[in-house]
N, C-alpha and C positions, 0 to 999 in steps of 0.2 A: 371106589368103583373100579372094576377090572376093565381092561382095554376092550374086551369083547362086548361088555355091557354098554360101554360108551359108544362103540361103533354101531350097536343096534339102535340106540336112541338118536343117532345122528340124522337119519332121514326124517324123523318126526321133528327134530329141532330145525332142520332146514326147511321143511314144509311150513312150519309155524312162522318162521322168519319171512318166507316168501308171502304167506297169507297176510301178515302184518304190513309188509311193504305195499301190497295191493290195496289193503284197507286204508293206508295212509294217503293214497292218491284220491280215492272216492269211496263212498259207501257201496257195498256190494251184497248181493244175496248169497245164501249158502250155495245154491246151484252155480252161480257165476264163479265163486271161489273154487268150487269143486272142479269145474271145467278148466279154469286157469291152472290149477295145481296139477291136474291130469296132463295138460299140455306140457308142463314142465317135467313130466316123467315120474311123478310120485305115484307110488302104489295106491290103489283104492282104499286099502285098509288104513294106511297111514293118513291119507286125506280125510277119511271119515273120523278117525281118532282126533286129528288136529281140529277139524271143524266142530266136533262135539265139544271139545274144550273151549273153543272160542265162543260157542253159543252159551255155554254155562257161564262164561265170563261176561256175557252180554255184549261182546264185540261184534257179533253177528245176530241180527234180529230181523227176519223177513217182514214181520208185521210193521215194525218201526220204519224199515226201508220203504215199504209200500205206502204208508201214510205220508212220509216225507216227499216221496216222488210224486204222489198224486197232488199234494198241495202245491209243490213247486211247478210242475209242468202245467197244471191247470191255470195257475196265476200268471206265469211268465211266458209260456208257449201257447196258451189258450186251448189246450187239448180238451176234447170232450170225454165223457165217461167211457165210451166204447174204445177210443184210441188209448186211453190210460190203462184200461184193463188188458188190452192186447199187449201193450208194452210190458206190463207187470208179468204176464204169462210168459212172454219171450225172455224176460230176465230170470225166470225160474221160480217165481212166487207161486205158491199153490193157489188153485182157483178160489177156494173159500176165503183165503186171506186177501187175495186181490179184490174180490167182490166187496168185502168189508171196507177196504180202503177206498174203493171207488164210490161206495154208498155214502161217504162223507160229503160228496158233492150232490146236493139235491137238485131237482129239476129247475127250481127257480134260479139257483146259482149258475147252472149250466146255461140257461137262457140269457141271463144277464151278461155272462162272459161272451156268448155268441153275438149279442147286440153290440158290445164294445168292439169286438173284432170287425163286424160289418161297418160300423160307423167310422172306425179308423181307416179301413180300406176304401170306403166310399168317398172320403175326402180327397183321395188321390185319383179318383175316377171321374172328375168333373167333366172332362172332355171325351170320355168314353161313351159310346152309344149305350142306351139303356139295356138292350138285349145282351150286349157283351158284358156289361157290368153285372147283370143278373146271373149269367152263366159263371162268371168268375167268382162272384160272392158265394153262390151256392156250392160251387166246386171247392172253394177254400174251406168252407165249413164241413163239407163231406170229408175232405182229406184230414181234417183235424178231429174227426170222430164224432161229429154231431149227428143226431138222428135226422133222417131226411125230412120228416114232417116239421121238425123244429127249424131246420135250415130254411125251408121254403117259407114258412110263416114269418120268421125273423127278417129275412131278406125282403119279402113283400112289404112288411110293415115299415121297415127302415127306408126302403125306396119311396114309398108313399109319403112318409114323413119329410123326405128330402125333396118332394115334389117331382119325383121321377116316375116314369111309366112302369106299371107293374103287370101289364097285360099277359106276359109270359107266365106269371104265377097266379093270376086270378083264376078262381074256381069257376067252372061253368055254372050258370044259373038256369037249370032246366025247369 
């Protein structure tokens, strides 16, 4: 190979090495890698070429990334479907792929996880006034991406189960 040809391949080789270093730290989406390589000063054509090769080698797979992230963050951080989808979209996963990954969590699993979170937090709120506990629990579920209706229902039921006041969440009986 001539010196000129080797110099022309050098940016691609450097971009590939940089991408592999980034992937060694944690899984990443194609968009995340593209942003990182662009910040490092690689030309868009070089970045696209390198990322195409990494996808063909299955070192980058946005669908696999999305599934792994959804399973992990739902189980360990207790995130709801809405928060998970938002995170995937921020990470650069296409909307359809993000939705498919989030659909792995059905409504029953989401409710079960919400109940676990409320029960765990409620144990630490024994000395907190019922109205304060209610606001904190509903707020926690909202921040974690649970639907409002689910949050209110789960908190009301878990407070009642614990023998606490649910007046703030009780529906009017017209």
